[in-house]
C-alpha positions in Angstrom: 35.2 66.9 49.6 34.0 70.4 50.3 35.1 73.9 49.7 38.7 74.9 49.4 40.9 76.1 50.9 40.6 74.2 54.2 42.8 74.6 57.2 43.9 71.7 59.5 46.2 71.4 62.6 47.9 68.0 62.3 47.8 65.7 65.3 51.4 65.3 66.5 50.5 61.7 67.6 49.3 60.8 64.1 51.0 57.7 62.5 53.9 58.7 60.3 53.6 58.7 56.5 55.4 55.7 54.9 56.7 55.7 51.4 55.2 52.9 49.3 56.6 52.8 45.8 54.1 50.0 45.0 51.0 51.9 45.9 48.7 52.0 42.9 47.4 55.5 44.0 48.8 58.8 45.0 47.4 62.1 46.2 48.4 65.3 44.3 47.9 68.5 46.4 48.5 72.2 46.6 49.1 73.3 50.2 50.8 75.7 52.6 52.3 74.8 56.0 52.7 77.6 58.5 55.4 77.3 61.1 54.8 78.0 64.8 58.0 80.1 64.9 57.2 82.1 61.8 57.5 81.5 58.1 55.9 78.9 55.9 56.4 76.5 53.0 54.1 76.1 50.0 53.9 73.4 47.4 52.0 72.8 44.1 51.3 69.4 42.6 53.0 67.7 45.5 52.6 63.9 45.3 52.4 61.4 48.1 51.7 57.7 48.0 48.5 56.6 49.7 47.1 53.4 50.9 44.0 52.5 49.0 42.3 54.9 46.6 41.2 57.7 49.0 42.6 59.9 51.7 40.9 62.5 53.9 42.2 66.1 53.9 42.9 65.8 57.7 45.1 62.7 57.0 46.8 64.5 54.1 47.8 67.3 56.4 49.4 64.8 58.8 51.1 63.0 55.9 52.6 66.3 54.5 54.1 67.2 57.9 55.5 63.7 58.4 56.8 63.2 54.9 58.6 66.5 54.9 59.8 66.1 58.5 58.6 69.6 59.3 59.5 70.5 62.9 57.4 73.3 64.4 54.7 72.8 61.8 51.5 74.7 62.7 48.4 74.9 60.5 48.3 73.2 57.1 46.1 74.9 54.5 45.1 72.6 51.7 44.1 74.5 48.5 43.3 71.4 46.4 43.8 67.7 46.4 43.0 64.8 44.1 43.8 61.1 44.0 45.6 60.0 40.9 46.6 56.5 39.7 50.3 55.8 39.7 51.6 56.5 36.1 49.2 59.4 35.5 51.9 62.0 36.0 55.4 62.8 34.8 57.3 61.0 37.5 55.7 57.6 36.8 59.0 56.1 35.6 61.7 55.3 38.1 64.8 57.4 37.9 68.4 56.2 37.7 70.8 57.8 40.0 74.3 57.9 38.5 77.1 56.1 40.4 80.0 58.1 41.8 82.2 56.9 38.8 79.6 58.3 36.3 79.6 61.6 38.1 83.4 62.2 37.8 84.4 64.6 35.0 86.4 63.0 32.2 
């Protein structure tokens, strides 16, 4: 894929990222998103579902901004990315969200 890090400016007209809990593959990435009004957000081992078994770094930058609903996102620096099969990481099992009744103290 090339040398890392790489910087991208996501296309604001790019199709939105759609969650697909049945996708057999995910992309795991380390990145930083700089905001046009100052500040930034960084993530390590961030996981997103992908269609198929590959994704370009340019599309990953668009997916990150879309999935996190980042308004005023500027450049996205991707430090690393790799495609992993679903189940190859700790969150492979579905979680159970407790009901309101289970949350109440006894």
